[in-house]
C-alpha positions in Angstrom: -0.5 0.3 0.0 1.2 3.7 -0.5 2.7 5.2 2.6 2.0 8.5 3.7 5.4 9.7 4.9 6.3 13.2 6.8 9.7 13.4 4.9 12.2 11.7 3.1 14.4 9.9 5.5 18.5 9.8 5.7 20.5 8.6 3.4 22.1 5.3 4.2 24.3 6.7 7.2 28.1 6.4 6.2 30.5 4.6 8.8 33.4 6.5 9.6 36.3 4.4 10.2 38.4 5.6 13.0 39.7 2.3 15.0 43.2 3.4 15.0 42.2 6.3 16.7 39.9 5.1 19.7 41.1 4.4 22.8 38.4 2.2 24.0 37.1 -1.7 23.6 39.8 -4.3 21.5 41.6 -7.5 21.4 40.0 -10.4 23.4 40.1 -11.6 26.5 39.0 -14.4 28.3 37.9 -12.7 32.0 35.5 -10.4 32.9 36.6 -7.7 34.9 34.3 -5.9 37.5 35.1 -2.4 35.9 34.1 -2.7 32.6 38.0 -3.5 30.9 36.1 -7.0 29.8 32.6 -7.4 28.2 31.6 -10.4 27.7 28.1 -11.2 28.0 25.6 -9.6 25.3 22.1 -8.6 26.0 19.9 -8.3 23.1 16.0 -7.7 22.1 13.9 -10.4 21.6 13.2 -11.8 17.4 10.3 -9.9 16.9 11.5 -6.0 18.5 11.7 -3.8 15.6 15.2 -2.5 17.2 16.8 -5.9 17.3 16.1 -6.2 13.6 17.3 -2.6 12.8 20.6 -3.6 14.7 21.2 -6.6 13.3 21.0 -4.6 9.8 23.2 -2.2 10.5 26.5 -4.3 12.0 28.4 -5.3 9.3 31.5 -7.2 9.5 33.5 -7.7 6.3 30.6 -6.4 4.0 28.1 -9.0 5.8 25.6 -8.1 8.4 24.4 -9.8 11.1 21.3 -10.3 9.4 22.7 -11.4 6.5 25.0 -14.0 8.7 21.7 -15.2 10.0 20.3 -16.0 6.7 22.8 -17.5 5.5 21.2 -20.3 7.6 23.8 -19.6 11.2 22.0 -19.2 14.6 23.3 -16.9 17.6 24.6 -18.1 20.7 22.0 -19.3 23.0 23.6 -17.9 26.2 22.6 -14.1 25.0 20.3 -12.6 27.3 17.2 -11.6 25.4 14.5 -8.9 26.8 11.3 -8.3 25.9 11.8 -4.3 26.3 14.0 -1.4 26.2 13.5 -1.1 30.0 14.8 -4.4 30.7 17.7 -4.3 28.2 18.6 -1.3 30.5 17.8 -3.0 33.7 20.4 -5.8 32.6 23.0 -3.8 31.6 23.4 -1.6 34.0 23.7 -4.9 36.8 26.9 -6.0 35.5 29.9 -4.2 34.1 30.9 -6.7 32.0 27.3 -6.8 29.8 26.8 -4.7 26.5 23.4 -3.9 24.7 21.9 -1.5 22.0 18.7 0.8 23.3 16.7 3.2 21.4 19.1 6.7 21.7 16.0 8.5 23.7 15.6 5.7 25.7 19.3 6.3 27.1 19.6 9.6 27.2 16.7 9.1 29.8 18.5 6.7 31.8 22.6 7.9 31.6 22.5 7.8 35.5 22.2 3.9 34.5 24.2 3.1 31.7 26.7 4.7 29.2 26.6 4.7 26.0 29.7 3.9 23.8 31.3 5.6 20.2 30.7 2.8 17.5 34.1 3.2 15.0 34.5 6.2 16.8 31.3 8.1 16.7 29.1 9.1 19.7 25.5 8.4 19.9 24.3 11.6 19.6 20.8 13.6 18.0 23.7 15.7 15.7 25.5 12.2 14.9 22.4 10.6 13.9 21.1 13.6 11.5 24.5 14.6 10.2 24.6 10.4 8.8 28.0 9.9 10.8 26.5 7.2 13.6 25.7 4.3 11.2 22.9 2.8 13.8 19.6 4.5 13.3 16.1 4.4 12.3 12.4 5.6 11.6 10.0 5.5 14.5 6.8 4.4 12.4 2.9 4.2 13.0 1.2 2.0 11.4 -2.8 1.9 10.3 -5.1 0.6 7.9 -5.7 2.1 4.9 -8.5 4.8 4.4 -7.8 5.0 8.4 -6.9 8.8 8.3 -10.2 9.4 6.5 -12.3 6.9 8.4 -11.0 7.8 11.6 -11.6 11.9 12.2 -9.9 11.5 16.1 -6.2 9.6 14.9 -6.3 12.4 11.8 -6.2 15.2 14.3 -3.6 13.1 17.1 -1.2 12.6 13.4 -2.2 16.6 13.0 -0.9 17.5 17.2 2.2 15.3 16.4 3.0 17.6 13.4 2.1 20.8 15.2 4.3 23.3 17.0 3.8 21.5 20.3 3.6 17.9 19.5 7.6 18.2 17.5 9.1 20.0 20.4 8.1 16.7 22.4 10.0 14.6 19.9 12.3 16.6 19.7 13.9 16.6 23.6 15.1 13.2 22.5 14.4 12.5 19.1 15.1 13.8 15.8 12.8 15.6 13.6 12.7 14.5 10.1 14.3 16.5 7.6 11.5 19.1 5.3 8.7 18.3 7.9 6.5 21.5 7.0 5.3 22.1 10.7 1.5 22.5 11.2 -1.3 24.4 13.1 -2.9 22.6 15.4 -6.5 22.8 16.0 -8.5 21.2 18.8 -10.6 17.8 18.3 -14.1 19.0 17.3 -15.6 15.4 16.7 -18.1 13.8 18.9 -18.4 9.9 17.3 -14.8 9.0 18.8 -13.3 10.2 21.9 -10.4 7.4 22.6 -7.6 5.7 20.5 -5.5 2.6 20.9 -2.4 1.9 20.4 0.0 -1.0 20.6 3.8 -2.4 19.3 6.9 -0.4 19.7 8.9 -0.4 23.7 11.1 1.9 21.8 8.6 4.1 20.5 6.6 4.0 24.0 8.2 6.4 25.8 7.3 9.0 23.0 3.8 8.1 22.6 2.6 8.2 26.1 4.5 11.6 26.5 2.8 12.7 22.8 -0.3 11.2 24.0 -0.4 13.2 27.6 0.2 16.7 25.6 -2.9 16.0 22.9 -5.5 14.8 25.7 -4.8 18.3 27.5 -4.3 20.4 24.4 -7.7 18.4 24.0 -8.9 19.8 27.7 -9.2 15.6 29.0 -11.5 14.6 26.1 -9.4 12.5 24.4 -7.4 10.3 25.3 -4.8 7.5 23.9 -4.0 4.4 25.5 -0.4 3.4 24.9 0.3 -0.9 25.1 3.7 -2.3 24.4 4.7 -5.4 22.6 7.2 -5.1 20.3 6.9 -3.6 16.9 5.9 -6.9 15.3 2.8 -7.1 17.7 2.0 -3.5 16.9 1.7 -3.8 13.3 -0.2 -7.3 13.2 -2.5 -5.4 15.8 -3.1 -2.7 13.1 -3.7 -5.4 10.7 -6.3 -7.2 12.0 -8.2 -3.7 13.6 -7.7 -4.6 16.9 -6.2 -1.2 17.8 -6.6 1.9 15.9 -2.6 2.9 14.9 0.9 0.2 16.2 4.0 1.5 16.5 7.1 0.3 15.4 10.6 0.9 15.2 11.2 -1.0 11.9 9.6 -0.4 8.0 7.6 -2.8 7.2 8.4 -6.0 5.1 7.0 -6.7 2.0 4.2 -9.1 3.0 3.2 -6.2 5.6 2.9 -3.4 2.9 0.6 -5.2 1.1 -2.2 -4.8 4.3 -1.2 -1.5 6.0 0.0 1.9 5.7 3.0 3.6 7.5 4.0 6.9 8.4 7.5 8.1 9.4 7.1 10.5 12.5 10.7 11.0 13.4 14.1 9.6 13.6 15.8 7.7 16.1 19.3 6.6 17.0 20.1 2.8 18.1 22.6 3.6 21.3 25.2 0.8 22.6 25.6 0.9 26.4 27.1 -0.5 28.9 26.6 0.2 32.7 27.3 3.5 34.2 31.2 4.3 35.1 32.9 1.1 32.8 35.7 1.2 31.3 34.7 0.5 28.0 34.0 3.6 26.1 34.6 2.5 22.0 33.4 -0.6 19.8 33.7 -1.5 16.5 30.9 -2.5 14.3 33.4 -5.9 13.9 34.0 -6.1 17.3 29.5 -6.0 17.9 29.0 -8.3 15.2 31.6 -11.1 17.0 30.4 -10.1 20.0 26.5 -10.8 18.8 27.4 -13.9 16.6 29.7 -16.1 18.6 30.3 -14.2 21.7 34.1 -13.2 21.2 34.4 -10.5 24.6 35.6 -7.4 23.6 38.3 -6.3 26.1 39.8 -2.7 26.6 43.2 -1.3 25.3 45.5 -0.6 28.5 
């Protein structure tokens, strides 16, 4: 189906090769130190996670991504800790110096007291570096809905207008990145009477942002409208939007070909995927190749002296 997109997303982000300039994690080791000098445990999202799918597509070694490697029939080590939400990944990583994981950049920025982001190929995970294309691990946040929903569901259309408004964009830009070329619109409160509640489900990465938007949307309408936000992962959000059991789904990945035939998608903002370790860890830098080796073979990442 035809997709409505606020603006054209960034071109494929380039990878900055700065391995020789880094003083972070490198080499190999067999012992996990209590200060983060050795990272041995990988924390991942569950298979249906949009964040996981993007991470596996973007982490590349010798021209082969983790996604390509899996398509060849390989399987990831069973010892990798799979978590069902962004919050669970942050909790797991924050509990031990020998763990490394990945989460939404926006969610990381809300939890800098617990975890720290490492540089990837010498580039920091920041909004500015995602927007410029220097940081290589990024994606669009999307809402998913049935074809014709914006015409038949006037409350959903009004919520989309709110997200495009100055107030909605101000909320998004606190921790996320505005879509290039977005035309900010003037918001007019909802005047309809047939529907006062929207239900959505999906990505645990998008959910924190959506809850904040939902609260502001309700306030802008004097509490007369509500957006109920449920988590479950991008796959769940897409499936429930397809089935019509929610008004819209949330996804941190793009639609697959078979999904695109049944629903429409709208980009709402850009987000990086931060690679995180426990706060205070000596591990401050990794390469895409090291991430590939950690997640495919649990090859330790050891801080160089």
